[in-house]
C-alpha positions, 0 to 999 in steps of 0.5 A: 500500500502506498504511504503518505507519511513521507509526503506529510513529514517533508513539508513539516521537516523543511519548514522546521529546518528554516525556522532558525534562518527566519529569526536572523537579524541584521543591524540597520541604521538611519541618518537624520539629514537625508532620511536614508536607511543603511545596512550596518556591519556590527563587526566593523561599523561599515555602512552600505546599501543606502536607500531613501525613505523619503522621510524628511529629518528622519528622527528615529526607527523602531521594529515592532513585535508585530514585524513592522519598521516605523520611523518618525520625522521631527518638527522641521520637516517641510512635509509631514513634520512630527509624523509616524511612518511605516517603512519597507526595510528592503526598499526604504519606501515609507507610508505615512501613518499619521501625525503625532499631534505634537508640535516640537519633536527634535533629534531623538529616537523610538523604541518598542517595549518588547514585553507590552508592544508599546511604542515610546519616543523622545524628545518633544520640546514644546516647553523647556521640558524634555518630553518622552511620549508613547505613539499609537502605531495604527494612527500615529497619535502620541500621548505625553508620558512626562518630562525626562527633564523639566528644563533644557539641561539634557538632550535625550537622543537615543532610546532602548529597552534592555533585557532586564526591562530597563529603558535607557536613553543617551543624554548627548548634551552631558554624555551620560546614559540615563535609565528612565521610568516608562511610566513617568519618564523620570530619570531613575539613574545615570552613568557617564559615558567613557567618551563623548558622542555627537548631538544625535545618537542611536541605540540598538540591542542585539536580541541574539547576543544581548550586546547593546550597540551605540552610534552617533552623528552630526557635525560634532560626532565621531560618526562611528559604531560602538558597543556600549556596556550599560552598567559602566557606560564604557564605549568600545569603538568598532569602527567608523560609519563612512557610508553615512556622510553625517553619521547615524541618528538611529539604530535597530536590529530587523530580521533578514529581508530574505528570510520571509521569502526563503521560508515561502519558497521552501513551503511552495517547493514542499507543496509541489513535491506533495502534489507530484507525490499525489499525482504518481499515486493517481497514476499507478492506481495504488490506494 
């Protein structure tokens, strides 16, 4: 008697085998001045494959637990200022989600809380206070959480959640790494950075290794990639990011673009093999 056991197990085996590649991540960076997305080599800092997002003054990027890359524009963008966008990580093409309703977003960043899926952003400066906010990814509407500082004496320029749940931001004005309360935006603790960074900066946590990366940009920046020890503030230089003329203002780890397509291709191949087997079974007249 003809057995279909092999036909059933083949797709399951193949799909299970390629599950690991589907989880592979790569480091991406964005610049403020040109609104470009780059591939960043975490081993050398080299940037490549620049692609325009069409977002003027792209302040920060963040990849959602639902699998969408978002970006935000600042207050000085000529078109759609203070707005949230969806970005295709492969082509860089962006789609407007909507205005945040805020009026004065300056250089800062975005970060998703991996435990709750809430999207956080910095910095809004409608008053002297440096404010953190949350954003509805479906509409772009923002809600103020609170001031990281009640005065203009700090400059939150990067944002990231750590494996232990802490939310940290780089204060590029005073060269500190701040831990802030996600519920209030209040500073919980701070640690000095071992070396100064530029006026704009980005942070990204490698989900597979737990390594925290930092990059900076701007006229006064080093325009380089670093590993950052969140406990001590030690910055370890990896290398410059020469492909981005003004450095990077944001970093994010996102899934390899080829992984979903690879998974789909293997699924189609498995389905074709299964259909071919069924066709052979019908032709032999076995049951």
